[in-house]
N, C-alpha and C positions, 0 to 999 in steps of 0.2 A: 480329663478323666475318660470322658466318655469316647474321644478318638484315640487316646492310648488304649483302651481296653478293643476298640475297633480294629487299629492296627495289630494288635496281638492275635485278636481271633484270624485276621487276615493270613498272616504269616503261618498260624498255625494250621489252618485249611490247606494252604501251599504245601507246606511240608507232609501233611497228612497225605495229599494227594499223590505228591512224588514218591514218597515212601511205598504206598500201595499200590501206585502204577510201575514201579521199578521192580517189586518183588512178583507181581503179578505175570510181567513179561519174562522176568526171571524163570518163572516155574512153567512156562511153555518153551515147548520145541524151539530152538533156532530157526528152523526152515519156515516157520509161521510167523516170522516177523522180520524186520529190518535189522541190521547190525547196531546195535543200542551199546552205548558205553556209558555209564553212570560208575565213578569211582565209589569204593566202600567207603572211604572216609567222608565223602560227600554225604552218602545214606545214613552212617552214623551219626553225623553231625545234626542230620534233620530229625532224627529220632530223639536226638537230646534235647532239641528246640520243641519236639512236640510234647516231651516230657515237662520243660520248664515251663511253656505257655499253657498248658492244660492246668497248672497250677492256680490260674488266675481267679477262676470262682472260689476256691478254696481261700486263698489269701483276702479276697474280698470279707469273707465270714470273718477270718481272724483279725484283719484290721477294724471291723466293726467293733468285736469283743473287747478288742486292747483299747481302742479310744474313747469308747463309749462306758466302759466299765472297770478300765485300767487293771486288767488282769496282765498277769506276764505272758510272753510271746510263748514260752514253753508249755505252760499250762493250757494255754488255748489250743496250741497245735496239737496236743494230744487229744483233748476233748473233740476237736473238729473231725481230727483223722478217726477218730471212734464213733462218732455220733452223727456225723451229718453225711447227705448224699455226696457234697463237694469232697469231702476227705474220702470217702470211699471210693467213689469213682477216680479219683487222684491217685491212689492207692494200686488201684487195678491198671491203669495207665502206666505208673512208674514202673510196676513190677515185669508189665508185658514189655516195655520197652528196655527194660535191663536185661530181661532174657534173651530179646532180640537183638542187641548188640553184643551179647556172649556168642550167640549162634552165628552171627555174619563173621565174627572173627575166631571161628574154630576150624581148624586146617583139616581135620578129619573129614570134612563135607567136601574139599575140593573135588574129588571125583564123582560126587553125585550133587552138583550144583542147583539142579532144579528140585532135586526134595529138599535141600535148604531152604531154597525160596518158598515152597510151598508151605513147610513150617513156619518160615518167617513171616508170609502173608496171613496165615492163622492169628499169629502172636499181634501183627500190628492191626488185624480186626479187633483183637481183644483190647488194644490201645483203644481204638474207636469206641468199642463197648464203653471203655470208662468214661471216655468224653460225654456219651450219652447219657450216662447215669448223673452227671452233673446237670444234665439242662433243665430249662423250665418244663417242658413237656414230662420229664420224668419226676419233677419235685411236685407237680400240681395232679398226675393222673397215674403214677405208679408205674407198673409194667406196661401197661399199654402206652403210656407217654414215651417210656424208655425204648419201646420196642420200636415205634413210628419214627422217633426222632433218631435213632441209630440205624434204622433201612435209609431213610432219606441221607443222612449224611455219606453211609457207605456208597449208596448209589449214586449219587454226584461226584464226591472223590475217587472213587475207584475208575470211573469213566472219563472224569478228568483227568487224572493221574496217568492214565495209559496216553491219552492224547497228547498231554504236556512232554512227556519222556519221548515219545516217538516224535513230536514235531520238533523238539530241541536237543535232543542226546541222538539223534541218528547220525552214526559215521559211515556205515557202509548202505547207501539206498538199494536196497534188495529184496525180494521177497514181498512186493507191495500188495500183488492180489493175493497171496496165500493169508496175508494180515488183514485185509479188507473182510476175507471169506468166513473170519469169525469174529471181528472187530463191530462189523456192520450189525448182527443179531445180538451181540453182548451189549454195544451201546444201547439199542431199541430196549432191551431188557431193564438196563439201567434207568433209561428214561423214563418208561413207563412206571417201573417202581418209584422213581423221585416224584413224579406227578401225583401217583396214588396217596403216598406217605405225606407229600405235601399237603394236599386238600385236606387230609385227615387231621393234621396237626392246623391248619387253617381254620376249619370249621371247630375246634375243639376251643380255640381262642377267641374267637369271635363269631358271632351269630349275624353280624351284617358288616359285610364287606365293604359296603359304601360309607356307611358311618363310620369305620375305621380308617378310611381315608384322613379324617380330621386330626389326626394324631401320628406320630413319628412311625410307630410301628407299621400302621397300615399303608403309609407312604413307602416307607423300605421293602414292604411286600408288593406293591404295585410298580416299584422300580424293578424289583427281582423277576416278577412275571412280565413285564414289557421287556426286559432283554432276552427273554426266553424264546421271542418270536424271531430275531435274526439267527439265535443260535439253533435253533430248531431247523430254519430254513437252509443254514449254513451245513449243519450236520448232515440233514437229507441229502443234498448236492454231494458231500464227500462220500456219502455212501452209495449213492446208485451212481452219479455220473463219473465219479473218479476209475468205477469198474470198466465203464465202456471206454475210457480213456486209455486206461492201462492195457485193456484188451488190444487196442490201435496201436500202441506205443508201449510195449512192456518195460522198456528202460527209463520211462518218463520218471520224474521224481516229483511227488505231490507235497513235498514238505511246506511251500511256500503255502498252500492252500490251507495245510493244518496249522500252520502257524495263525492266519488271520481267526479260524476257529477257537485257537487257545486265548487269543486276546478277548474276544468276547467271553469265553469262559472265565477269564479273570475277571471281567466286570461282573459276572455274576457272584464270582465269590466276594467280591467286594460289597455288593449288594446283601449276601447272606451273612458276612461280616458284621455289617451295620444293623441287620434285623435282630442278629441273636443277642444285641445289646439293648434293646427297646423293649419296654414292658408290655404285655399282652392286654389290650383294652378289654377284659372282662367284663366289667362293668362300665362303659364308657362314659356316661351321664355322671355318674357318681364320681368316675376318676378325673372329671374335668371340672366338675363343681367343687372338690374338695383341693384341687391343684395337684395331685397325685403324678399325674400324666399332664404335659403341657400340649397345648394347639401346637401342630406342625407349621412351620414357617412356609413351608411348600403349600399348604391349604390356602392360607391368606394371600398367596399370589394369586389364586383364582376367585376366592370369595372373603368376603368381608366377615369377621367374627361375629357370631351370633350374640344376640342380647342374652338369651337363656340357654343354658347347657343341655336342657332337656330336648331343645330342636335338634340336638345333633343326632338323637336317637331316631328321628323321623328321616333321616337323608337315605335315599334310593338311588340307584343306577336307573335311567332312563334312556328313551330314545331321543337325540336331537339332530337336527340336519348338520350343526358344525360337526358334531361328534362323530357322527358317521363318514362326512367327507374328509375328516383328517384320520380316520381309521382306514380308509380306502388310501389316503394318501401314504400311511403307513405301510399297507402291502404292496404298493407300487415301489416305494424305496427298497423294500426286500426283495422285489423280482429284478431291480435295477442292479442292487448289489451283486445278487447272484449272478446275473447277465455279465457285468462288468468281469467278474472274477473268470467265469467258464469262457466267454467270448475273447477278451481282450487281456486275462491275466492281469489284471490292475489291481494289485492286491489293496492299496492305499485308498485308492477310490472306491473300491467295493466295502472297504472298512468303514469309510465315512457314511455311504448310504445305508449301510445295516445299523449302524450307531443311529442316525437320522430316524430309521424305521421305528427304533424303539422309543424316542423322544416323542416321535408321532403318536405312537399309540399310547402312551402315557397321557399325552395332551389330550387326546380322543377320549379316554376315560375319565380324566377330570372335567372335563366339559360335558360329560354325559350324567354327572351327578345333579340330583335334583334336591336341593336344600328344602 
């Protein structure tokens, strides 16, 4: 069940990223981007996918009432749509998605495709807002939780969406310098917004990052954070060094570089999908004592289970020689991965080194925990 929900969320985030990226690029003047081709049928299919997959939280609530209380499906469906955040959020996503599909197939917009894409982008953000309304943050913290989750999801998906579309759907490799002139600051804004909103959500979910590593939620959070190291390094490389390369060789095609970045971005989305299906440890000790949240198998790879659940509340991060040494190794892997890509254009070797940097950073943090 968990992995099925995780797969559904992963596909949902990918579809959402591609739709947002396609519509944003469609709203920008063609001279400021490479030649992109994304079939309308594919965009419509992804919108339908978002409408279906975003119904998962609502269907979980419906399943609970039908199986536990033996209510009819129709009665529970009407009740959830009218009374629960999961139902309200899905209705917003469904209505915005339906309007977006209708908009994309209106021939009256053929003469003004950029305006059509701009209006479509607003509707797609409305779909995202509906998804944010069904989140853990929204349920627990009201508007503040809804806003921070939606900003985080939007900043990640629209940034990575543009990257995915340009890296894999470019048919005419042109206008790279013009594209980088706006993509670099745009990516930086999205990155800062994602980090800021992510920190706010993390602080609201747990007041002890180190202690949360004992449960699946904290492990998923650490894996996601570890993957940000190579992704950040590669994004910075693509933002700054590509400009110099294109200045020397205007006809050079950087698609292979961008595709390496998309693979790391995909791994971040995998971590996000896994994270979204874990229960936040609001009261870690009580949750472990009652068995509501299980101990993470990844934690037991590094430490033996404690005899008393109360000891997990005392876990802290601290300095250790082994942890610092492996953190330095992680940095070395990042620099080597970037060097292999820039100097030798060895895509797969670079990707392997960058993944090793994420694994090393994860290990460094785990070995710096003091039970």
